Backbone as a chain_set.jsonl record, in Angstrom:
{"seq": "XXXXXXXXXXXXXXXXXXXXXXXXXXXXXXXXXXXXXXXXXXXXXXXXXXXXXXXXXXXXXXXXXXXXXXXXXXXXXXXXXXXXXXXXXXXXXXXXXXXXXXXXXXXXXXXXXXXXXXXXXXXXXXXXXXXXXXXXXXXXXXXXXXXXXXXXXXXXXXXXXXXXXXXXXXXXXXXXXXXXXXXXXXXXXXXXXXXXXXXXXXXXXXXXXXXXXXXXXXXXXXXXXX", "coords": {"N": [[0.847, -1.197, 0.0], [0.501, 2.231, -0.823], [1.455, 4.735, 1.182], [2.196, 7.319, 0.946], [1.649, 10.761, 1.29], [-0.745, 12.572, -0.668], [0.412, 14.563, -3.352], [2.806, 15.265, -2.192], [6.177, 15.254, -2.512], [5.414, 18.465, -4.214], [4.608, 19.595, -1.823], [4.69, 19.757, 1.787], [3.999, 17.76, 4.715], [1.992, 19.445, 6.76], [1.367, 19.063, 9.413], [3.671, 18.269, 10.576], [5.065, 20.531, 10.813], [3.575, 22.764, 11.747], [2.377, 23.207, 14.93], [-0.421, 22.24, 17.03], [-2.667, 24.715, 18.316], [-4.029, 27.727, 19.83], [-5.116, 31.003, 19.184], [-6.693, 33.8, 20.052], [-9.657, 33.794, 18.242], [-8.811, 31.977, 16.423], [-7.808, 28.715, 15.483], [-5.457, 26.128, 15.345], [-5.522, 22.826, 14.434], [-4.906, 19.278, 14.456], [-6.11, 17.075, 12.275], [-7.314, 13.9, 12.09], [-8.14, 11.491, 9.757], [-9.937, 8.581, 9.162], [-10.105, 5.589, 7.068], [-12.801, 4.993, 6.771], [-14.02, 7.457, 7.371], [-13.039, 8.973, 5.27], [-14.265, 7.778, 3.037], [-16.906, 8.344, 3.681], [-16.874, 11.15, 3.519], [-16.343, 11.495, 0.807], [-18.66, 10.413, -0.339], [-20.567, 12.163, 0.75], [-19.805, 14.573, -0.447], [-20.521, 14.154, -3.061], [-23.214, 14.596, -3.104], [-23.644, 17.057, -1.985], [-22.335, 19.206, -3.18], [-22.648, 21.819, -5.485], [-22.586, 23.038, -8.896], [-20.829, 21.329, -10.198], [-18.867, 20.361, -8.478], [-18.767, 17.947, -7.214], [-16.782, 16.06, -7.079], [-14.809, 16.99, -5.492], [-13.275, 15.851, -3.456], [-12.081, 13.564, -4.458], [-9.495, 12.587, -4.374], [-8.889, 12.367, -1.738], [-7.265, 11.052, 1.099], [-6.858, 8.707, 3.799], [-5.439, 9.872, 6.82], [-3.441, 12.286, 8.675], [-4.118, 15.67, 8.942], [-3.415, 19.186, 8.742], [-5.3, 21.814, 10.096], [-6.835, 24.965, 9.898], [-8.994, 26.868, 11.748], [-11.621, 29.208, 12.107], [-13.067, 29.981, 14.911], [-14.77, 31.957, 15.615], [-16.327, 32.515, 13.406], [-17.056, 30.001, 12.781], [-15.877, 28.598, 10.656], [-13.873, 26.68, 8.389], [-10.772, 27.701, 7.583], [-8.47, 26.933, 6.204], [-6.874, 23.942, 5.036], [-4.504, 21.23, 4.682], [-5.336, 19.228, 3.011], [-5.633, 16.896, 0.222], [-7.184, 18.182, -1.836], [-6.728, 20.943, -1.405], [-3.963, 21.038, -1.761], [-3.743, 20.139, -4.425], [-5.141, 22.145, -5.873], [-3.489, 24.269, -5.619], [-1.205, 23.7, -6.935], [-0.556, 24.736, -9.468], [0.28, 27.393, -9.039], [2.552, 26.931, -7.44], [4.208, 25.685, -9.277], [4.708, 27.739, -11.114], [5.721, 29.94, -9.714], [8.22, 32.396, -9.147], [11.203, 34.456, -8.864], [10.597, 37.612, -7.373], [8.175, 37.279, -4.985], [4.787, 37.74, -4.118], [2.386, 36.981, -1.714], [-0.936, 36.826, -0.914], [-2.517, 36.213, 1.982], [-1.886, 34.062, 4.599], [-2.716, 31.644, 5.866], [-2.139, 28.271, 6.661], [0.413, 28.282, 5.865], [1.135, 26.558, 3.879], [1.617, 26.883, 1.066], [3.873, 28.377, 1.035], [6.089, 26.977, 2.019], [7.188, 25.129, -0.015], [8.534, 26.941, -1.613], [10.641, 28.077, -0.295], [13.273, 27.181, -0.591], [13.626, 27.294, -3.25], [15.5, 27.698, -6.17], [15.076, 29.724, -8.031], [13.613, 31.651, -6.736], [13.696, 34.735, -5.208], [12.763, 36.389, -3.131], [10.103, 36.47, -0.713], [7.081, 37.886, 0.094], [4.547, 38.03, 2.424], [1.197, 38.817, 2.981], [-0.972, 39.153, 5.552], [-4.07, 39.422, 7.133], [-4.915, 38.835, 9.729], [-3.7, 38.932, 12.908], [-3.733, 36.903, 14.764], [-3.55, 34.553, 13.252], [-0.979, 34.874, 12.237], [0.45, 34.733, 14.656], [0.093, 32.056, 15.318], [1.239, 30.611, 13.228], [3.472, 31.795, 11.85], [6.102, 31.867, 13.1], [6.966, 29.239, 12.928], [7.163, 28.766, 10.21], [9.055, 30.666, 9.555], [11.263, 29.632, 10.793], [12.201, 27.598, 9.227], [14.616, 26.122, 6.934], [15.959, 28.227, 4.365], [16.554, 29.875, 1.216], [15.987, 32.338, 0.381], [14.831, 35.738, 0.833], [12.434, 36.523, 3.378], [9.333, 37.755, 4.423], [6.76, 39.039, 6.525], [3.683, 40.753, 6.602], [1.3, 42.323, 8.493], [-1.701, 43.067, 7.453], [-4.506, 44.225, 5.482], [-4.912, 42.799, 2.454], [-6.555, 43.765, 0.532], [-6.481, 46.467, 0.703], [-3.907, 47.307, 1.457], [-0.801, 48.459, 0.108], [2.345, 48.044, -1.57], [5.566, 49.731, -1.144], [6.341, 52.572, -3.23], [7.528, 51.877, -6.461], [8.183, 49.222, -6.03], [8.012, 45.993, -7.405], [6.543, 42.856, -8.366], [7.286, 39.543, -9.408], [5.717, 37.32, -9.256], [2.485, 37.038, -8.255], [0.078, 36.095, -5.913], [-3.101, 35.262, -4.679], [-4.891, 34.108, -1.988], [-7.262, 34.229, -0.162], [-9.757, 33.393, 0.471], [-11.976, 31.199, 2.078], [-13.602, 29.326, 0.839], [-15.323, 28.11, -2.158], [-17.243, 30.317, -3.709], [-19.754, 32.28, -5.231], [-20.068, 34.799, -4.197], [-17.561, 35.765, -3.734], [-16.57, 36.786, -6.05], [-16.651, 39.537, -6.737], [-14.688, 40.655, -5.038], [-12.46, 39.34, -6.051], [-12.286, 40.392, -8.646], [-11.76, 43.035, -7.994], [-9.241, 42.847, -6.747], [-7.757, 41.836, -8.895], [-7.809, 43.99, -10.676], [-6.622, 46.096, -9.203], [-4.115, 45.183, -8.214], [-2.661, 44.55, -10.419], [-0.961, 46.551, -11.26], [1.318, 46.264, -9.779], [2.693, 44.157, -10.723], [5.631, 42.897, -12.25], [6.638, 44.492, -15.224], [5.924, 43.099, -18.459], [7.856, 43.465, -20.403], [10.161, 43.489, -18.971], [10.096, 41.096, -17.602], [8.935, 38.468, -19.12], [7.618, 36.277, -18.06], [6.306, 37.055, -15.798], [3.509, 37.05, -13.571], [0.09, 37.046, -12.33], [-2.16, 35.472, -10.152], [-5.167, 33.981, -8.786], [-6.518, 32.006, -6.191], [-8.355, 29.422, -7.438], [-9.85, 30.984, -9.211], [-11.31, 30.747, -11.636], [-13.274, 28.889, -10.95], [-14.712, 30.264, -8.99], [-15.674, 32.381, -10.527], [-17.329, 30.959, -12.288], [-19.235, 30.018, -10.478], [-20.366, 32.443, -9.673], [-21.655, 33.339, -12.004], [-23.321, 31.192, -12.45], [-25.08, 31.434, -10.355], [-26.544, 33.508, -11.202], [-25.642, 36.085, -10.722], [-24.542, 37.84, -12.463], [-25.964, 38.052, -14.79]], "CA": [[0.0, 0.0, 0.0], [1.261, 3.486, -0.889], [0.996, 5.64, 2.226], [2.74, 8.651, 0.699], [0.575, 11.763, 1.183], [-0.978, 13.095, -2.006], [1.068, 15.812, -3.774], [3.989, 15.525, -1.365], [6.359, 16.676, -2.808], [6.263, 19.508, -3.626], [4.145, 20.059, -0.521], [5.102, 19.038, 2.984], [2.934, 17.498, 5.677], [2.047, 20.606, 7.641], [1.279, 18.653, 10.83], [5.045, 18.12, 11.065], [5.66, 21.872, 10.885], [2.737, 23.678, 12.537], [1.746, 22.508, 16.053], [-1.756, 22.665, 17.42], [-2.647, 25.884, 19.184], [-5.154, 28.666, 19.753], [-4.829, 32.424, 19.38], [-7.964, 34.474, 19.828], [-10.682, 32.902, 17.716], [-8.202, 31.111, 15.424], [-7.359, 27.453, 16.062], [-4.766, 25.131, 14.54], [-5.719, 21.48, 14.962], [-4.464, 18.173, 13.615], [-7.34, 16.34, 11.981], [-7.022, 12.557, 11.605], [-9.254, 10.887, 9.029], [-9.832, 7.143, 8.923], [-10.606, 5.166, 5.762], [-14.259, 5.102, 6.8], [-14.362, 8.881, 7.299], [-12.73, 9.418, 3.907], [-15.329, 7.309, 2.159], [-18.103, 9.111, 4.019], [-16.71, 12.498, 2.98], [-16.479, 11.401, -0.637], [-20.079, 10.227, -0.646], [-21.268, 13.391, 1.102], [-19.502, 15.619, -1.419], [-21.227, 13.874, -4.303], [-24.594, 15.055, -3.005], [-23.775, 18.375, -1.356], [-21.67, 20.258, -3.932], [-23.263, 22.237, -6.734], [-21.655, 23.612, -9.854], [-19.866, 20.366, -10.715], [-17.769, 20.131, -7.551], [-19.042, 16.727, -6.461], [-15.576, 15.237, -6.966], [-13.79, 17.79, -4.802], [-12.441, 15.057, -2.557], [-11.836, 12.259, -5.07], [-8.145, 12.135, -4.045], [-8.712, 12.4, -0.286], [-6.732, 9.827, 1.683], [-6.781, 8.645, 5.256], [-4.202, 10.459, 7.313], [-3.58, 13.414, 9.599], [-3.981, 16.928, 8.216], [-3.393, 20.425, 9.511], [-6.524, 22.564, 9.828], [-6.995, 26.285, 10.521], [-10.417, 27.132, 11.932], [-12.053, 30.448, 12.753], [-14.174, 29.606, 15.789], [-15.714, 33.067, 15.681], [-17.238, 32.38, 12.265], [-17.301, 28.57, 12.602], [-15.473, 28.247, 9.303], [-12.545, 26.138, 8.15], [-10.089, 28.674, 6.752], [-7.537, 26.248, 5.314], [-6.303, 22.668, 5.438], [-3.566, 20.742, 3.673], [-5.891, 18.039, 2.375], [-5.251, 16.825, -1.194], [-7.855, 19.188, -2.665], [-6.022, 22.225, -1.254], [-2.657, 20.899, -2.396], [-3.931, 20.032, -5.871], [-5.596, 23.399, -6.477], [-2.411, 25.257, -5.511], [-0.038, 23.204, -7.653], [-0.219, 25.614, -10.581], [1.08, 28.51, -8.534], [3.852, 26.43, -7.002], [5.012, 25.413, -10.452], [5.05, 28.96, -11.853], [6.281, 30.993, -8.864], [9.642, 32.668, -9.329], [11.601, 35.833, -8.63], [10.024, 38.271, -6.204], [6.848, 36.675, -4.829], [3.836, 38.295, -3.154], [1.3, 36.063, -1.409], [-2.0, 37.373, -0.085], [-3.113, 35.169, 2.81], [-0.909, 33.133, 5.169], [-3.285, 30.335, 6.137], [-1.237, 27.418, 7.438], [1.756, 28.414, 5.3], [1.406, 25.41, 3.016], [2.164, 27.221, -0.252], [5.154, 29.059, 1.217], [7.162, 26.032, 2.32], [7.914, 24.623, -1.184], [9.261, 28.011, -2.296], [11.697, 28.635, 0.55], [14.598, 26.814, -1.087], [13.583, 27.292, -4.719], [16.639, 28.467, -6.659], [14.673, 30.904, -8.8], [12.832, 32.564, -5.892], [14.621, 35.633, -4.516], [12.161, 36.903, -1.9], [8.683, 36.198, -0.536], [6.356, 38.772, 1.003], [3.215, 37.509, 2.73], [0.315, 39.804, 3.602], [-2.014, 38.442, 6.302], [-4.886, 40.399, 7.85], [-5.235, 38.411, 11.095], [-2.51, 38.74, 13.735], [-3.838, 35.608, 15.425], [-3.009, 33.557, 12.32], [0.472, 35.076, 12.247], [0.979, 34.234, 15.929], [0.031, 30.599, 15.324], [1.901, 29.943, 12.101], [4.64, 32.402, 11.217], [7.4, 31.522, 13.684], [7.333, 27.897, 12.479], [7.576, 28.911, 8.814], [10.265, 31.484, 9.562], [12.378, 28.84, 11.325], [12.598, 26.585, 8.251], [15.738, 26.514, 6.06], [15.534, 28.95, 3.165], [17.599, 30.534, 0.437], [15.424, 33.604, -0.095], [14.335, 36.638, 1.869], [11.071, 36.187, 3.773], [8.784, 38.841, 5.231], [5.325, 38.996, 6.795], [3.066, 42.053, 6.865], [-0.067, 42.202, 9.003], [-2.488, 44.099, 6.783], [-5.563, 43.766, 4.585], [-4.368, 42.848, 1.106], [-7.492, 44.498, -0.305], [-6.201, 47.901, 0.781], [-2.47, 47.559, 1.604], [-0.019, 48.504, -1.119], [3.79, 48.105, -1.296], [6.197, 51.032, -1.402], [6.441, 52.983, -4.623], [8.641, 51.315, -7.201], [8.301, 47.781, -5.801], [7.296, 45.146, -8.355], [6.629, 41.427, -8.065], [7.25, 38.654, -10.574], [4.664, 36.322, -9.029], [1.509, 37.489, -7.259], [-0.927, 35.044, -5.707], [-4.034, 35.646, -3.626], [-5.669, 32.976, -1.475], [-7.826, 34.776, 1.079], [-11.141, 32.949, 0.577], [-11.987, 29.836, 2.611], [-14.407, 28.393, 0.065], [-15.682, 28.487, -3.512], [-18.545, 30.966, -3.581], [-19.924, 33.379, -6.161], [-19.971, 36.072, -3.476], [-16.164, 36.208, -3.726], [-16.166, 37.233, -7.376], [-16.403, 40.98, -6.744], [-13.375, 40.882, -4.435], [-11.439, 38.857, -6.983], [-12.153, 41.375, -9.718], [-11.127, 44.219, -7.432], [-7.831, 42.531, -6.579], [-7.135, 41.711, -10.211], [-7.633, 45.323, -11.255], [-5.761, 46.992, -8.429], [-2.763, 44.671, -8.006], [-1.981, 44.376, -11.69], [0.051, 47.593, -11.405], [2.528, 45.883, -9.04], [3.352, 43.047, -11.411], [6.762, 43.298, -13.074], [6.215, 44.637, -16.623], [6.269, 41.977, -19.322], [9.082, 43.736, -21.144], [11.267, 43.169, -18.076], [9.99, 39.675, -17.282], [7.794, 37.922, -19.871], [6.946, 35.23, -17.295], [5.63, 37.62, -14.617], [2.085, 36.689, -13.6], [-0.736, 37.183, -11.137], [-3.269, 34.531, -10.162], [-5.974, 33.903, -7.578], [-6.901, 30.617, -5.937], [-9.598, 28.917, -8.016], [-10.579, 32.121, -9.769], [-12.267, 30.313, -12.649], [-14.391, 28.227, -10.279], [-15.523, 31.3, -8.356], [-16.371, 33.082, -11.606], [-18.403, 30.079, -12.761], [-20.286, 30.022, -9.454], [-21.035, 33.745, -9.705], [-22.56, 33.38, -13.147], [-24.337, 30.153, -12.271], [-26.069, 31.939, -9.411], [-27.23, 34.629, -11.857], [-25.244, 37.358, -10.178], [-24.052, 38.748, -13.491], [-26.765, 37.988, -16.017]], "C": [[0.882, 1.246, 0.0], [0.695, 4.47, 0.126], [1.538, 7.057, 2.054], [1.607, 9.656, 0.551], [0.47, 12.309, -0.229], [-0.272, 14.432, -2.207], [2.193, 16.239, -2.828], [5.135, 14.677, -1.896], [5.483, 17.129, -3.978], [5.836, 19.947, -2.229], [4.691, 19.187, 0.601], [3.876, 18.754, 3.844], [2.992, 18.591, 6.752], [1.894, 20.249, 9.113], [2.66, 18.47, 11.428], [5.721, 19.476, 11.27], [4.896, 22.794, 11.826], [2.069, 22.912, 13.676], [0.326, 23.015, 16.307], [-1.655, 23.859, 18.37], [-3.849, 26.757, 18.945], [-4.646, 30.075, 19.997], [-6.097, 33.184, 19.046], [-9.007, 33.484, 19.357], [-10.128, 31.917, 16.679], [-7.585, 29.882, 16.089], [-6.642, 26.618, 15.006], [-4.988, 23.781, 15.2], [-5.204, 20.462, 13.965], [-5.625, 17.195, 13.482], [-6.991, 14.981, 11.372], [-8.268, 11.943, 10.992], [-8.976, 9.405, 8.816], [-10.324, 6.82, 7.515], [-12.125, 5.315, 5.69], [-14.707, 6.564, 6.685], [-14.103, 9.453, 5.908], [-13.845, 9.006, 2.953], [-16.623, 8.062, 2.416], [-18.051, 10.516, 3.433], [-16.872, 12.496, 1.461], [-17.941, 11.244, -1.047], [-20.862, 11.5, -0.372], [-21.044, 14.461, 0.054], [-20.24, 15.402, -2.73], [-22.637, 14.454, -4.293], [-24.734, 16.482, -2.498], [-23.156, 19.505, -2.15], [-22.403, 20.535, -5.233], [-22.181, 22.702, -7.696], [-20.582, 22.649, -10.326], [-18.718, 20.054, -9.783], [-17.953, 18.871, -6.719], [-17.834, 15.831, -6.295], [-14.444, 16.011, -6.291], [-12.799, 16.937, -4.03], [-12.132, 13.676, -3.131], [-10.467, 11.704, -4.689], [-7.859, 12.192, -2.542], [-8.244, 11.038, 0.213], [-6.843, 9.88, 3.203], [-5.428, 9.202, 5.698], [-4.487, 11.595, 8.264], [-3.225, 14.696, 8.876], [-4.01, 18.111, 9.181], [-4.599, 21.268, 9.115], [-6.527, 23.88, 10.592], [-8.473, 26.617, 10.545], [-10.628, 28.487, 12.59], [-13.273, 30.116, 13.602], [-15.166, 30.743, 15.996], [-16.751, 32.989, 14.581], [-17.678, 30.933, 12.04], [-17.017, 28.149, 11.169], [-14.089, 27.614, 9.31], [-11.861, 27.062, 7.162], [-9.117, 28.015, 5.776], [-7.147, 24.905, 5.914], [-5.198, 22.325, 4.438], [-4.031, 19.394, 3.13], [-5.528, 18.039, 0.892], [-5.928, 17.855, -2.084], [-7.124, 20.518, -2.606], [-4.64, 22.158, -1.911], [-2.798, 20.923, -3.922], [-4.27, 21.365, -6.508], [-4.584, 24.53, -6.325], [-1.161, 24.848, -6.287], [0.4, 24.141, -8.776], [0.653, 26.774, -10.148], [2.474, 28.055, -8.13], [4.767, 26.19, -8.196], [5.51, 26.662, -11.155], [5.794, 30.006, -11.03], [7.779, 31.137, -9.06], [9.914, 34.125, -8.978], [11.091, 36.388, -7.318], [8.557, 37.884, -6.102], [6.041, 37.432, -3.78], [2.702, 37.297, -2.977], [0.312, 36.763, -0.494], [-2.686, 36.256, 0.67], [-2.082, 34.164, 3.285], [-1.482, 31.744, 5.342], [-2.38, 29.529, 7.036], [0.18, 27.431, 6.863], [2.117, 27.344, 4.287], [2.072, 25.783, 1.693], [3.505, 27.952, -0.161], [6.301, 28.068, 1.309], [7.888, 25.529, 1.066], [8.777, 25.665, -1.889], [10.502, 28.471, -1.541], [13.099, 28.322, 0.046], [14.614, 26.706, -2.61], [14.673, 28.209, -5.266], [16.231, 29.744, -7.372], [13.752, 31.844, -8.043], [13.802, 33.418, -5.075], [14.062, 36.129, -3.186], [10.664, 36.626, -1.91], [8.123, 37.182, 0.477], [4.945, 38.224, 1.177], [2.419, 38.591, 3.442], [-0.846, 39.053, 4.24], [-2.755, 39.435, 7.195], [-5.016, 40.085, 9.346], [-3.959, 38.126, 11.892], [-2.546, 37.402, 14.455], [-3.274, 34.492, 14.55], [-1.488, 33.657, 12.284], [1.087, 34.491, 13.51], [1.035, 32.706, 15.964], [0.996, 29.948, 14.343], [3.291, 30.485, 11.788], [5.976, 31.956, 11.791], [7.887, 30.154, 13.205], [7.776, 27.914, 11.014], [8.921, 29.639, 8.753], [11.484, 30.696, 10.021], [12.89, 27.799, 10.335], [13.802, 27.057, 7.429], [15.212, 27.223, 4.82], [16.734, 29.589, 2.491], [17.118, 31.86, -0.118], [15.067, 34.483, 1.095], [12.857, 36.322, 2.137], [10.538, 37.25, 4.709], [7.289, 38.661, 5.384], [4.84, 40.398, 7.119], [1.642, 41.806, 7.334], [-0.884, 43.357, 8.45], [-3.549, 43.433, 5.926], [-5.068, 43.913, 3.152], [-5.303, 43.564, 0.135], [-7.158, 45.987, -0.347], [-4.716, 48.229, 0.899], [-1.782, 47.577, 0.253], [1.464, 48.625, -0.759], [4.342, 49.49, -1.563], [6.297, 51.31, -2.903], [7.697, 52.388, -5.263], [8.828, 49.821, -7.028], [7.45, 47.033, -6.828], [7.502, 43.679, -7.98], [6.519, 40.62, -9.357], [6.101, 37.65, -10.481], [3.752, 36.824, -7.917], [0.416, 36.444, -7.152], [-1.792, 35.411, -4.513], [-4.919, 34.46, -3.267], [-6.237, 33.387, -0.123], [-9.266, 34.335, 1.303], [-11.178, 31.504, 1.043], [-12.764, 28.842, 1.762], [-14.679, 28.928, -1.342], [-17.104, 29.018, -3.484], [-18.616, 32.142, -4.548], [-19.816, 34.742, -5.5], [-18.546, 36.628, -3.489], [-15.732, 36.856, -5.035], [-15.867, 38.73, -7.426], [-15.043, 41.312, -6.146], [-12.26, 40.443, -5.373], [-11.218, 39.845, -8.125], [-11.445, 42.622, -9.221], [-9.626, 43.998, -7.265], [-7.124, 42.474, -7.924], [-6.861, 43.074, -10.832], [-6.576, 46.128, -10.51], [-4.322, 46.499, -8.319], [-1.99, 44.464, -9.299], [-0.822, 45.365, -11.855], [1.358, 47.248, -10.685], [3.184, 44.62, -9.602], [4.504, 43.594, -12.246], [6.332, 43.388, -14.538], [6.725, 43.49, -17.492], [7.564, 42.218, -20.096], [10.318, 43.466, -20.291], [11.288, 41.681, -17.725], [8.755, 39.103, -17.986], [7.005, 36.872, -19.096], [6.251, 35.747, -16.04], [4.136, 37.349, -14.71], [1.415, 37.032, -12.276], [-1.869, 36.174, -11.244], [-3.952, 34.516, -8.8], [-6.469, 32.469, -7.43], [-8.289, 30.327, -6.483], [-10.482, 30.025, -8.578], [-11.651, 31.683, -10.761], [-13.48, 29.646, -12.026], [-15.312, 29.238, -9.607], [-16.316, 32.071, -9.417], [-17.547, 32.249, -12.116], [-19.558, 30.041, -11.768], [-21.073, 31.331, -9.481], [-22.045, 33.816, -10.848], [-23.655, 32.325, -13.036], [-25.45, 30.635, -11.354], [-26.772, 33.188, -9.925], [-26.859, 35.98, -11.284], [-24.926, 38.356, -11.288], [-24.779, 38.589, -14.817], [-27.573, 39.254, -16.182]], "O": [[1.877, 1.317, 0.722], [-0.412, 4.979, -0.047], [1.355, 7.901, 2.931], [0.688, 9.429, -0.236], [1.481, 12.489, -0.909], [-0.342, 15.319, -1.357], [2.486, 17.427, -2.689], [5.082, 13.456, -1.747], [4.878, 16.301, -4.66], [6.606, 20.598, -1.522], [5.095, 18.043, 0.39], [2.847, 19.419, 3.72], [3.928, 18.644, 7.549], [2.253, 21.047, 9.979], [2.818, 18.508, 12.648], [6.813, 19.556, 11.831], [5.501, 23.522, 12.613], [1.254, 22.03, 13.405], [-0.059, 24.089, 15.845], [-0.691, 23.994, 19.124], [-4.597, 26.564, 17.987], [-3.845, 30.312, 20.901], [-6.528, 33.21, 17.893], [-9.223, 32.452, 19.992], [-10.879, 31.116, 16.12], [-6.926, 29.988, 17.124], [-7.157, 26.423, 13.905], [-4.683, 23.601, 16.38], [-5.081, 20.748, 12.774], [-6.055, 16.574, 14.454], [-6.439, 14.912, 10.273], [-9.321, 11.882, 11.627], [-7.904, 9.027, 8.343], [-10.895, 7.679, 6.844], [-12.665, 5.717, 4.66], [-15.668, 6.865, 5.977], [-14.848, 10.306, 5.428], [-14.311, 9.816, 2.151], [-17.356, 8.383, 1.48], [-19.048, 11.018, 2.914], [-17.478, 13.409, 0.901], [-18.395, 11.878, -2.0], [-21.725, 11.881, -1.163], [-21.974, 15.183, -0.305], [-20.551, 16.363, -3.434], [-23.191, 14.767, -5.347], [-25.817, 17.062, -2.57], [-23.413, 20.669, -1.842], [-22.736, 19.619, -5.985], [-21.002, 22.752, -7.344], [-19.533, 23.081, -10.804], [-17.691, 19.538, -10.225], [-17.365, 18.738, -5.645], [-17.848, 14.929, -5.457], [-13.267, 15.716, -6.5], [-11.616, 17.267, -3.957], [-11.941, 12.721, -2.378], [-10.281, 10.487, -4.676], [-6.706, 12.077, -2.126], [-8.763, 10.001, -0.2], [-6.911, 10.952, 3.804], [-4.413, 9.017, 5.027], [-5.639, 11.843, 8.622], [-2.16, 14.801, 8.267], [-4.558, 18.031, 10.28], [-4.887, 21.42, 7.928], [-6.255, 23.909, 11.792], [-9.131, 26.648, 9.506], [-9.904, 28.864, 13.511], [-14.381, 29.984, 13.082], [-16.271, 30.526, 16.493], [-17.912, 33.346, 14.783], [-18.556, 30.663, 11.22], [-17.807, 27.44, 10.546], [-13.239, 27.963, 10.129], [-12.312, 27.199, 6.025], [-8.956, 28.483, 4.649], [-7.094, 24.745, 7.134], [-4.986, 23.048, 3.464], [-3.214, 18.525, 2.825], [-5.151, 19.081, 0.355], [-5.297, 18.361, -3.012], [-6.919, 21.158, -3.637], [-4.205, 23.119, -2.546], [-2.069, 21.633, -4.615], [-3.745, 21.69, -7.573], [-4.795, 25.626, -6.842], [-0.168, 25.575, -6.292], [1.596, 24.318, -9.006], [1.642, 27.102, -10.804], [3.463, 28.718, -8.442], [5.966, 26.462, -8.129], [6.6, 26.663, -11.728], [6.441, 30.882, -11.603], [8.513, 30.152, -9.132], [8.992, 34.924, -8.816], [11.144, 35.724, -6.283], [7.781, 38.131, -7.025], [6.538, 37.73, -2.694], [2.124, 36.821, -3.954], [0.682, 37.24, 0.579], [-3.369, 35.431, 0.063], [-1.464, 33.48, 2.469], [-0.823, 30.76, 5.008], [-1.902, 30.027, 8.055], [1.046, 26.683, 7.318], [3.274, 27.234, 3.881], [2.985, 25.092, 1.242], [4.191, 28.123, -1.169], [7.369, 28.295, 0.739], [9.119, 25.5, 1.072], [9.656, 25.312, -2.676], [11.331, 29.188, -2.102], [14.017, 29.119, 0.239], [15.515, 26.095, -3.185], [14.761, 29.371, -4.869], [16.954, 30.74, -7.328], [13.166, 32.746, -8.642], [14.631, 32.887, -4.337], [14.807, 36.273, -2.217], [10.038, 36.554, -2.967], [8.635, 37.294, 1.591], [4.236, 37.984, 0.2], [2.904, 39.208, 4.39], [-1.617, 38.391, 3.545], [-2.129, 40.2, 7.929], [-5.209, 41.001, 10.147], [-3.226, 37.187, 11.582], [-1.495, 36.824, 14.732], [-2.599, 33.59, 15.047], [-0.794, 32.641, 12.298], [2.124, 33.83, 13.45], [1.935, 32.133, 16.578], [1.509, 28.859, 14.599], [4.198, 29.708, 11.489], [6.905, 31.69, 11.028], [9.093, 29.935, 13.089], [8.666, 27.157, 10.626], [9.808, 29.262, 7.987], [12.614, 31.046, 9.68], [13.921, 27.175, 10.586], [13.991, 28.26, 7.247], [14.159, 26.87, 4.289], [17.778, 29.811, 3.105], [17.764, 32.445, -0.987], [15.01, 34.011, 2.231], [12.128, 35.907, 1.237], [11.201, 37.616, 5.679], [6.622, 38.18, 4.468], [5.513, 41.145, 7.829], [0.864, 41.149, 6.642], [-0.773, 44.489, 8.921], [-3.498, 42.229, 5.676], [-4.831, 45.028, 2.687], [-4.89, 43.93, -0.965], [-7.502, 46.685, -1.301], [-4.294, 49.311, 0.489], [-2.132, 46.808, -0.642], [1.804, 49.242, 0.25], [3.659, 50.331, -2.147], [6.331, 50.392, -3.722], [8.778, 52.399, -4.676], [9.56, 49.203, -7.801], [6.305, 47.404, -7.084], [8.502, 43.315, -7.362], [5.767, 40.966, -10.268], [5.581, 37.189, -11.497], [4.187, 37.012, -6.782], [-0.108, 35.966, -8.158], [-1.287, 35.82, -3.468], [-5.6, 33.887, -4.117], [-5.758, 32.953, 0.924], [-9.934, 34.831, 2.21], [-10.489, 30.658, 0.473], [-12.609, 27.633, 1.939], [-14.31, 30.055, -1.67], [-18.055, 28.267, -3.263], [-17.662, 32.909, -4.675], [-19.508, 35.732, -6.163], [-18.345, 37.824, -3.279], [-14.638, 37.415, -5.117], [-14.92, 39.145, -8.095], [-14.32, 42.154, -6.679], [-11.231, 41.11, -5.474], [-10.08, 40.098, -8.519], [-10.627, 43.205, -9.933], [-8.828, 44.871, -7.608], [-6.021, 43.0, -8.076], [-5.813, 43.289, -11.44], [-5.73, 46.77, -11.131], [-3.396, 47.309, -8.33], [-0.782, 44.227, -9.266], [0.176, 45.058, -12.508], [2.39, 47.866, -10.946], [4.123, 44.087, -9.013], [4.368, 44.64, -12.881], [5.718, 42.452, -15.049], [7.824, 42.979, -17.28], [8.286, 41.271, -20.407], [11.403, 43.238, -20.826], [12.352, 41.082, -17.569], [7.641, 39.248, -17.483], [5.852, 36.599, -19.427], [5.666, 34.962, -15.293], [3.557, 37.408, -15.795], [2.068, 37.272, -11.26], [-2.475, 36.031, -12.306], [-3.397, 34.972, -7.8], [-6.795, 31.806, -8.414], [-9.277, 30.915, -6.044], [-11.704, 29.998, -8.433], [-12.772, 32.189, -10.731], [-14.597, 29.813, -12.516], [-16.535, 29.098, -9.643], [-17.492, 32.374, -9.219], [-18.634, 32.779, -12.347], [-20.723, 30.031, -12.166], [-22.295, 31.331, -9.331], [-23.162, 34.3, -10.666], [-24.783, 32.543, -13.478], [-26.617, 30.293, -11.545], [-27.504, 33.848, -9.187], [-27.65, 36.921, -11.342], [-25.027, 39.567, -11.09], [-24.247, 38.961, -15.862], [-28.312, 39.392, -17.156]]}, "num_chains": 1, "name": "protein.A"}
């Protein structure tokens, strides 16, 4: 039997990096799923997801995962389950140069970039100091070959100093796939485009948002933009 966690590498098992803990209303827990629980989740997703997302957890495996929960909102903010790893693979593959990441979460997408030869620096913007208190010191302690910085601010309104440009911009500040997020995604796309390195300087410079196409499809499916 192959017990290797899905999509590791490039991702790491975050339960080995981020310990359980609580800060304010934010909680890091280690969630263990049995084979029976995995099968139950797969069956449940087939009947509970609209918009073609019934196979969200087709690659879910039994194991222990890291989970960030907002107990004030009773929402799961991020996990490192296979779905989260799979839907972030594109960014991990393309990230290079000077990197800006909106949203810290459990730090899962940062870890694979820390020793990437073509990554020079990583700036993370996280709105919630409680999340930073739970996660950042453990990420900051890992070996790295690039500069690493955290800024506690709202990425919707915070802007870098004049003249700063990024080769890779990625925004993952939404806990779920919902058409309600589409307006924020459009706002970010319009406003942050100006901080992407110009194509004439770096033809591979890019900006992307976690599951943007899925959120857009949900927005139109729900008749928000007809």
